[in-house]
C-alpha positions in Angstrom: -33.0 34.2 7.3 -32.7 30.2 7.6 -31.5 28.6 10.4 -28.1 26.6 9.5 -30.2 23.9 9.8 -32.4 24.2 7.4 -30.3 25.6 4.8 -28.0 22.5 5.4 -31.1 19.7 5.1 -31.3 21.8 2.3 -28.7 21.3 0.3 -28.9 17.3 1.6 -32.3 17.0 -0.6 -29.8 18.8 -3.4 -27.5 16.3 -2.9 -29.9 13.2 -2.7 -31.8 14.6 -6.3 -28.0 14.7 -7.8 -28.2 18.2 -8.2 -25.0 18.9 -6.8 -23.4 22.1 -8.8 -26.6 23.7 -7.1 -25.7 21.4 -3.5 -22.2 23.2 -4.4 -24.2 26.9 -4.4 -26.6 26.0 -1.3 -23.6 24.5 1.0 -21.3 27.5 0.0 -24.4 30.3 0.5 -24.6 28.7 4.4 -20.7 28.9 5.0 -21.2 32.9 3.8 -24.2 32.9 6.4 -23.0 30.9 9.1 -18.6 30.4 8.4 -19.1 28.0 11.6 -20.9 25.3 10.4 -18.8 22.1 10.9 -20.6 19.5 8.9 -21.6 22.1 6.7 -17.5 22.5 5.4 -17.3 18.3 5.8 -20.5 17.8 3.5 -19.3 20.3 0.7 -15.5 18.6 0.6 -17.1 15.7 -0.2 -18.7 17.4 -2.9 -16.1 18.6 -3.8 -14.0 15.3 -4.3 -16.3 14.0 -6.1 -16.0 16.6 -8.5 -11.7 16.3 -8.6 -10.9 19.6 -6.4 -9.0 17.9 -4.2 -7.1 21.0 -3.3 -10.8 22.3 -1.9 -11.5 19.7 -0.9 -8.5 19.0 1.6 -9.3 22.4 2.8 -12.6 22.0 3.4 -11.9 18.9 5.6 -8.6 20.7 7.6 -11.1 23.5 8.4 -14.1 21.5 9.2 -11.0 19.1 11.8 -10.2 22.7 13.0 -13.5 23.9 14.2 -14.7 20.3 15.8 -11.2 18.9 16.5 -12.3 15.9 18.5 -14.7 14.9 16.0 -12.9 11.0 14.9 -15.1 10.5 11.8 -13.7 13.8 10.3 -10.3 13.0 10.8 -10.6 9.3 10.1 -11.8 10.7 6.6 -9.0 13.1 6.0 -6.6 10.4 7.2 -8.2 8.0 4.7 -7.5 10.2 2.2 -4.2 11.5 2.5 -2.8 7.6 2.4 -5.8 5.6 -0.6 -6.2 8.9 -2.8 -3.1 10.8 -2.2 0.0 8.9 -1.2 0.9 10.6 1.8 1.8 8.3 4.3 3.2 10.7 6.5 0.3 12.8 6.4 -2.2 10.0 7.0 -0.5 8.8 10.0 -0.3 12.0 12.0 -4.1 11.8 11.6 -4.5 8.8 12.8 -2.2 9.1 15.8 -4.3 12.1 16.7 -7.3 9.2 16.7 -5.2 6.9 18.9 -4.7 9.5 21.1 -8.4 10.5 21.7 -9.2 6.8 21.4 -6.3 4.1 22.8 -8.3 0.9 22.4 -9.7 1.9 18.8 -8.5 -1.4 17.3 -9.3 -0.8 13.4 -7.1 2.6 13.6 -3.9 0.5 15.9 -4.2 -1.9 12.8 -4.0 0.9 9.9 -1.1 2.7 12.2 0.6 -0.7 12.4 0.3 -1.6 8.5 0.9 1.9 7.7 4.4 1.7 9.9 4.8 -1.5 7.6 4.9 0.4 4.4 7.2 2.8 5.8 9.8 0.2 6.9 9.1 1.2 10.4 9.0 -2.5 12.2 9.9 -2.1 14.9 7.0 0.8 15.4 5.1 -1.8 13.5 5.2 -4.8 15.7 4.5 -2.0 19.2 0.9 -1.2 17.0 -0.1 -4.8 16.5 1.0 -5.7 20.5 -1.5 -3.0 22.0 -4.4 -4.3 19.5 -3.3 -8.2 21.2 -3.4 -6.7 24.9 -6.4 -5.5 24.1 -8.1 -8.2 21.9 -5.3 -11.4 22.0 -7.3 -13.4 20.1 -7.0 -11.0 17.2 -5.7 -13.2 14.5 -4.4 -10.9 12.1 -2.8 -8.9 14.7 -1.5 -11.9 16.2 -0.2 -12.9 11.9 1.9 -9.7 11.4 3.7 -9.5 14.5 4.6 -13.0 13.9 5.8 -12.3 10.7 7.7 -9.1 12.0 9.4 -11.6 14.7 10.6 -14.2 11.4 11.9 -11.2 9.6 14.1 -10.7 12.0 16.3 -13.6 11.4 19.6 -13.3 9.8 19.9 -12.5 6.4 22.0 -16.3 6.1 18.9 -17.9 7.2 17.1 -17.5 3.9 16.5 -16.4 0.7 16.2 -12.4 0.0 12.6 -11.8 -1.3 14.0 -10.5 -4.7 15.8 -14.4 -5.0 11.9 -16.0 -3.8 10.1 -14.0 -6.4 12.5 -15.1 -8.9 12.6 -18.7 -8.5 8.5 -18.5 -8.0 8.5 -17.0 -12.0 11.0 -20.0 -12.5 8.2 -22.4 -10.6 5.4 -20.4 -13.2 7.1 -20.7 -16.3 8.2 -24.6 -16.1 4.6 -25.2 -15.3 4.5 -26.1 -11.7 1.9 -23.4 -10.4 1.6 -25.4 -6.9 5.3 -24.7 -6.3 4.9 -21.1 -7.8 1.8 -20.5 -5.4 4.2 -22.5 -2.6 7.3 -20.5 -2.8 5.4 -16.5 -3.0 3.2 -17.9 0.0 6.6 -18.8 1.7 7.4 -15.4 0.5 5.0 -13.4 2.2 4.9 -15.0 5.6 8.7 -13.7 5.7 8.2 -10.9 4.2 4.7 -9.2 4.0 5.5 -5.7 2.5 6.4 -7.4 -1.0 3.4 -6.5 -3.1 4.9 -8.4 -5.9 4.3 -11.3 -4.1 0.7 -10.7 -3.5 -0.4 -9.6 -7.0 0.6 -12.7 -8.8 -0.7 -14.7 -5.5 -3.9 -12.9 -6.8 -3.1 -14.0 -10.1 -2.5 -17.3 -9.5 -5.1 -17.8 -7.1 -7.2 -16.4 -9.2 -6.5 -18.4 -12.1 -7.2 -21.9 -8.9 -10.9 -20.4 -9.1 -9.6 -19.5 -5.3 -11.7 -16.1 -6.1 -12.0 -14.6 -2.1 -8.0 -15.4 -1.5 -7.7 -13.4 -5.0 -9.5 -10.8 -4.0 -7.5 -10.6 -0.9 -4.2 -10.6 -2.0 -5.8 -7.7 -4.9 -6.6 -5.6 -2.0 -3.3 -5.9 0.1 -1.0 -5.4 -3.2 -3.0 -1.8 -3.6 -2.8 -1.4 -0.3 1.2 -1.3 -0.1 1.3 -0.3 -3.5 -1.4 2.2 -4.3 -0.3 4.1 -7.2 1.0 1.0 -8.7 -1.5 1.1 -12.0 -1.3 -3.1 -12.9 -2.0 -4.1 -9.6 -5.2 -1.3 -9.5 -6.1 -2.7 -12.8 -6.5 -6.1 -11.7 -8.9 -5.0 -8.5 -10.4 -2.9 -10.6 -10.8 -6.3 -13.1 -11.4 -7.8 -10.1 -14.4 -6.1 -8.8 -16.2 -5.3 -11.6 -16.2 -9.5 -13.2 -16.5 -10.9 -10.1 -18.2 -8.5 -7.6 -20.8 -6.4 -9.7 -19.0 -3.5 -8.0 -19.1 -1.6 -11.2 -18.8 2.1 -9.7 -15.9 1.2 -7.4 -14.3 -0.4 -10.4 -15.0 2.7 -12.1 -13.1 5.5 -9.5 -9.8 2.9 -9.6 -10.4 2.9 -13.8 -10.1 6.8 -13.4 -7.3 7.0 -10.8 -5.7 5.4 -13.1 -6.3 7.1 -16.4 -5.3 10.7 -14.1 -1.5 9.3 -13.8 -1.9 7.5 -17.4 -4.0 9.3 -19.5 -3.1 6.9 -22.5 -3.5 3.9 -21.2 -5.8 2.0 -24.4 -6.8 -1.0 -22.2 -7.8 1.7 -19.3 -9.9 3.2 -21.7 -11.5 0.8 -23.1 -12.2 -0.4 -19.3 -13.9 2.6 -19.0 -15.8 2.4 -22.4 -17.1 -0.5 -21.3 -18.3 0.1 -17.5 -19.8 3.6 -18.7 -21.6 1.2 -21.5 -23.6 -0.9 -18.4 -24.3 1.9 -16.4 -26.1 4.2 -19.4 -23.4 7.1 -19.2 -23.4 6.9 -23.0 -22.0 10.3 -23.6 -19.2 9.4 -21.0 -18.2 6.6 -23.2 -18.2 8.5 -26.2 -15.6 11.2 -24.3 -13.6 7.5 -23.0 -14.0 6.4 -27.0 -13.0 9.5 -28.7 -9.5 9.2 -25.9 -8.8 5.9 -27.5 -9.2 6.7 -30.9 -7.3 9.9 -30.9 -4.3 7.8 -30.0 -4.7 5.1 -32.1 -7.0 5.9 -34.6 -6.9 2.4 -35.8 -8.4 0.8 -33.1 -11.3 -2.1 -34.2 -13.0 -2.1 -31.0 -13.2 1.8 -30.6 -14.3 2.4 -34.6 -17.4 -0.4 -33.7 -18.0 1.4 -30.4 -17.4 4.9 -31.8 -19.8 4.1 -34.4 -22.6 2.5 -32.4 -22.7 5.2 -30.1 -23.0 8.4 -32.2 -26.5 10.2 -32.3 -26.9 10.2 -35.4 -26.6 6.2 -36.5 -29.0 5.7 -33.7 -30.9 9.1 -31.9 -32.8 6.4 -29.8 -29.7 4.3 -28.6 -30.3 3.1 -24.9 -27.8 0.5 -23.3 -25.3 -1.2 -25.6 -24.1 -4.8 -25.5 -20.7 -5.2 -24.0 -19.2 -7.6 -26.1 -18.8 -5.6 -29.2 -15.6 -7.0 -31.2 
């Protein structure tokens, strides 16, 4: 019988060759022979997650941590998945705090826990974690900034308008065509209420319209971080990945996440069609295109694409032009 290392190497070669189902079988065979091979549990978890089987993936990640509880890489991956993919802040915090117990000067994790406590509206706890960062790195700009915003938030309620009132003011200014004043109002809003995701999203839109793409990207990311299951925020971030950064795979991952929650979203389905075409995944493009036509049989763009994608129309077809009208 081969050693566990040799069997793991065989599985890695299959993964590199893109033979994911064979790699799954190879790792399951490895674990049948060597059930305590920690890295095999973790790698198989990664494969199941890519195959959209999160329940199996999470079980394997948990097992890898049970076998190697001091492995911060495994624990951090599980914590990240709980938060970014499943929206389970409580479980994510359990693992992030364990990482801090093992490595109290892990700046990245301290900042994450501070930010998650803001999501949970535990502002005093968030301030404690930002202070821990500053105790280690007094020059840390983000921790200092977040701590100042939390202190500003402690001002009496009558000291300023509610976040909702400030947001409505920004909308009125925007409707009146006063973009600069609308941006200033939103920036003041998030300086006091950094957890107000809607303001970050709108700042992203306005910054992009003003040509400030770095600022737009930062605000889109923050809106999604604060409300990871808001489809509007996710689509804005995905559009930016695709159009401005050329990060096609990252954009597609977000669009597919939106479709899992909203499978009849025509806009997202069409985006998935175009991205599949850019990646030359014609069969995937056909699937998404057919879904559009099942929902809207009259959709002209989908009809035109479906005709061009039909193998009977053009059996030797390669990559299509995204700008199909």
